[in-house]
Backbone as CSV, one residue per row, in Angstrom:
resi,resn,N_x,N_y,N_z,CA_x,CA_y,CA_z,C_x,C_y,C_z
1,MET,-50.316,49.575,17.554,-51.003,48.867,18.619,-50.892,47.331,18.502
2,ALA,-51.073,46.898,17.239,-51.012,45.508,17.070,-49.596,44.929,17.336
3,ASP,-48.586,45.731,16.918,-47.165,45.336,17.195,-46.927,45.158,18.694
4,PHE,-47.465,46.087,19.442,-47.264,45.942,20.855,-47.929,44.698,21.423
5,LEU,-49.140,44.448,21.021,-49.830,43.261,21.463,-49.153,41.976,21.062
6,ILE,-48.626,41.897,19.834,-47.963,40.762,19.405,-46.624,40.542,20.182
7,SER,-45.893,41.709,20.457,-44.656,41.629,21.183,-44.961,41.234,22.701
8,ALA,-46.052,41.781,23.333,-46.321,41.414,24.664,-46.738,39.954,24.812
9,LEU,-47.506,39.475,23.839,-47.859,38.066,23.915,-46.734,37.144,23.758
10,ARG,-45.859,37.618,22.839,-44.627,36.793,22.557,-43.703,36.725,23.739
11,ALA,-43.586,37.851,24.500,-42.649,37.909,25.652,-43.385,37.050,26.788
12,ILE,-44.687,36.887,26.974,-45.282,36.142,27.874,-45.044,34.587,27.515
13,ILE,-45.170,34.303,26.196,-44.911,32.899,25.882,-43.455,32.560,25.930
14,GLU,-42.559,33.549,25.734,-41.152,33.237,25.951,-40.851,33.002,27.414
15,MET,-41.456,33.741,28.288,-41.255,33.539,29.769,-41.732,32.126,30.183
16,LEU,-42.885,31.740,29.686,-43.372,30.355,29.926,-42.459,29.337,29.450
17,GLY,-41.959,29.496,28.259,-41.100,28.504,27.606,-39.776,28.352,28.509
18,LEU,-39.227,29.583,28.916,-38.004,29.546,29.626,-38.218,28.838,31.048
19,CYS,-39.365,29.076,31.622,-39.677,28.378,32.927,-39.768,26.899,32.702
20,LEU,-40.322,26.453,31.589,-40.420,24.979,31.228,-39.003,24.450,31.054
21,ILE,-38.176,25.222,30.397,-36.732,24.735,30.278,-36.067,24.652,31.554
22,GLY,-36.394,25.682,32.526,-35.721,25.630,33.751,-36.101,24.380,34.613
23,GLN,-37.421,24.030,34.467,-37.865,22.895,35.083,-37.125,21.625,34.668
24,GLY,-37.012,21.534,33.297,-36.285,20.422,32.734,-34.854,20.302,33.228
25,VAL,-34.152,21.493,33.234,-32.776,21.484,33.707,-32.685,21.035,35.132
26,LEU,-33.702,21.517,36.075,-33.630,21.181,37.460,-33.956,19.639,37.560
27,PHE,-34.725,19.092,36.724,-35.006,17.692,36.694,-33.821,16.869,36.406
28,VAL,-33.034,17.301,35.439,-31.842,16.582,35.013,-30.842,16.742,36.129
29,LEU,-30.692,17.850,36.698,-29.622,18.022,37.732,-30.002,17.361,39.105
30,VAL,-31.220,17.371,39.513,-31.567,16.907,40.855,-32.397,15.620,40.834
31,GLY,-33.059,15.329,39.727,-33.840,14.072,39.604,-35.212,14.297,40.280
32,THR,-35.694,13.200,40.805,-37.076,13.168,41.251,-37.253,14.036,42.568
33,GLN,-36.198,14.442,43.191,-36.348,15.305,44.378,-36.418,16.777,43.950
34,CYS,-36.643,17.100,42.676,-36.692,18.501,42.244,-38.025,19.172,42.747
35,THR,-39.025,18.334,43.036,-40.355,18.912,43.434,-40.376,19.653,44.800
36,VAL,-39.300,19.402,45.539,-39.205,20.070,46.762,-38.452,21.341,46.691
37,ASN,-37.741,21.561,45.488,-36.893,22.747,45.324,-37.866,23.972,45.184
38,PRO,-37.560,25.038,45.864,-38.360,26.214,45.692,-38.408,26.868,44.341
39,VAL,-37.278,26.815,43.611,-37.284,27.331,42.277,-38.187,26.470,41.369
40,TRP,-38.171,25.179,41.542,-39.045,24.265,40.789,-40.484,24.600,41.081
41,GLN,-40.875,24.895,42.368,-42.167,25.277,42.794,-42.629,26.470,42.132
42,LEU,-41.716,27.485,41.995,-42.070,28.789,41.385,-42.360,28.542,39.820
43,PHE,-41.425,27.800,39.232,-41.685,27.516,37.735,-42.952,26.777,37.578
44,SER,-43.233,25.833,38.517,-44.475,24.993,38.327,-45.714,25.840,38.559
45,LEU,-45.631,26.865,39.428,-46.741,27.798,39.660,-46.942,28.693,38.366
46,VAL,-45.870,29.146,37.736,-45.956,29.990,36.592,-46.500,29.160,35.364
47,THR,-46.181,27.932,35.283,-46.498,27.177,34.096,-47.736,26.283,34.311
48,ARG,-48.408,26.270,35.386,-49.568,25.517,35.717,-50.763,25.616,34.685
49,ALA,-51.020,26.895,34.433,-52.194,27.046,33.468,-52.015,26.491,32.051
50,PRO,-50.867,26.772,31.441,-50.749,26.160,30.134,-50.550,24.692,30.134
51,ARG,-49.916,24.101,31.185,-49.891,22.657,31.293,-51.205,21.996,31.553
52,GLN,-52.106,22.679,32.225,-53.451,22.134,32.527,-54.261,22.198,31.188
53,LEU,-54.055,23.239,30.441,-54.784,23.269,29.123,-54.258,22.234,28.100
54,VAL,-53.046,21.982,28.113,-52.469,20.876,27.245,-52.970,19.495,27.748
55,ALA,-52.919,19.403,29.155,-53.351,18.112,29.695,-54.759,17.777,29.417
56,ALA,-55.704,18.854,29.303,-57.050,18.608,28.975,-57.249,18.096,27.520
57,VAL,-56.313,18.497,26.653,-56.392,18.062,25.241,-55.750,16.663,25.082
58,LEU,-54.669,16.344,25.813,-54.167,15.037,25.682,-54.946,13.891,26.331
59,PRO,-54.756,12.656,26.078,-55.507,11.555,26.710,-55.221,11.477,28.161
60,ARG,-56.121,11.040,28.964,-55.891,10.884,30.423,-54.793,9.832,30.610
61,GLY,-54.062,10.044,31.625,-53.070,9.067,32.022,-51.717,9.451,31.403
62,THR,-51.738,10.544,30.633,-50.348,10.999,30.051,-49.463,11.397,31.124
63,ALA,-48.229,11.057,30.975,-47.179,11.385,31.977,-46.858,12.857,32.037
64,ASP,-46.586,13.354,33.248,-46.355,14.783,33.470,-45.262,15.243,32.585
65,ARG,-44.103,14.486,32.365,-43.052,14.864,31.574,-43.522,15.069,30.088
66,LYS,-44.422,14.291,29.626,-44.868,14.318,28.245,-45.799,15.607,28.079
67,ILE,-46.510,15.846,29.122,-47.387,17.087,29.162,-46.523,18.290,29.046
68,SER,-45.504,18.346,29.922,-44.515,19.403,29.873,-43.922,19.660,28.625
69,PHE,-43.445,18.481,27.955,-42.785,18.608,26.645,-43.774,19.089,25.516
70,ALA,-45.007,18.576,25.588,-45.972,19.001,24.530,-46.293,20.487,24.795
71,THR,-46.483,20.911,26.052,-46.660,22.322,26.315,-45.553,23.170,25.771
72,PHE,-44.289,22.720,25.995,-43.105,23.448,25.416,-43.168,23.550,23.890
73,LEU,-43.431,22.421,23.290,-43.541,22.429,21.822,-44.596,23.465,21.312
74,ILE,-45.790,23.414,21.896,-46.835,24.280,21.511,-46.470,25.754,21.754
75,LEU,-45.765,25.998,22.938,-45.347,27.414,23.181,-44.248,27.899,22.162
76,PHE,-43.395,26.938,21.819,-42.417,27.251,20.816,-42.943,27.547,19.451
77,PHE,-43.929,26.827,19.071,-44.559,27.099,17.713,-45.381,28.391,17.825
78,LEU,-46.022,28.631,18.937,-46.793,29.910,19.076,-45.735,31.110,19.067
79,TRP,-44.631,30.979,19.751,-43.572,31.981,19.802,-43.148,32.272,18.371
80,THR,-42.773,31.180,17.632,-42.218,31.319,16.339,-43.312,31.887,15.362
81,GLY,-44.536,31.473,15.541,-45.598,32.028,14.679,-45.829,33.510,14.901
82,LEU,-45.751,33.983,16.213,-45.880,35.344,16.424,-44.685,36.241,15.952
83,ALA,-43.527,35.607,15.972,-42.378,36.368,15.353,-42.604,36.444,13.891
84,PHE,-43.072,35.554,13.192,-43.416,35.624,11.752,-44.513,36.565,11.472
85,LEU,-45.574,36.631,12.357,-46.659,37.520,12.205,-46.205,38.984,12.447
86,ARG,-45.310,39.151,13.367,-44.759,40.505,13.583,-43.910,40.943,12.475
87,LYS,-43.184,40.030,11.864,-42.419,40.389,10.687,-43.293,40.749,9.521
88,LEU,-44.384,40.170,9.340,-45.293,40.487,8.231,-46.122,41.768,8.529
89,HIS,-46.423,42.034,9.726,-47.189,43.197,10.080,-46.461,44.485,9.988
């Protein structure tokens, strides 16, 4: 049961991380006009909750790009930690 929960949580974190990577790629390809792109809007909707949690921890006035990058780093370390935990379990 614990293996399933770890794997499910890891899959959710992986999906969020891939959505953040997708937003980054769209920003590089399109620039500041990426916010009107429907794919960008979908990725933004999916990643809104984790970005808001990270933004609450960071100082006010932090740029959105830095919040997204910090969110990605936290998700990456959580994903790696869950992989390690699953290996030990």
